[in-house]
C-alpha positions, 0 to 999 in steps of 0.5 A: 504517519499512516500505515495501510495494507492490503493483500493480493493473490499474485505477486505481480499485482502486489508489486504493481500496486506497491510501485504505482503508489510510490511512483504517484507519490501517494505512499512514501514507501511500500513493502511486499511480503509473503506468501502468507496464508489467509483464512476468511469467509467468502460466499458462505464458506470458510476459504483459505488462500496464499496471498501477498501483503503490501504495506504502505506508509503515507502522510495523513494528507495523502491517505485518501488519495492512496486509498482511492488509488489502491481501490481503483487499481486493485484486482479484488472486488472487495479488497482488504484495506486497513489504515492505522495512525502511528503513535510515533515516527522517528524524526529523520524518517518523518523528515524523509517522508515529508520531503518525498511526499511532495507532488511534482515532476521528480525523476525517479529510477522507477519511471519507465 
C-alpha cells in the first residue's frame, strides 16, 4: 500500500481533493486534518501559512493515477506531493482496500 499526502490552504479544496480521489477510485481512503502551520521558502522568503493536509491510501497500481489526478486538480502551482511505501498493512484492511480499488460502476453515497 502507498500513503501519499499533499496540503491546501483552504478546507474546501482539501475536501474536494479527498472526495474526488475516492470517488474516482484512485484512493481507497482519504483523510483531511488541520489546520496545520507550514513553514517554507517561497520566492526568496521564508513564509508560513495555515494549511490542511490530505492523506491518501492507495494500492501501488493506482499510485500514478492518483498522483496525476491530484496534480491536475490541485489549486497550487507547486503542490507538495509525497508518496511512501508501507512496510506492513493489516490483512483485513488490505483485503478491504483491494476490494474497493477495482474500477467499475459502483454506486456510492458520495456520488451526486
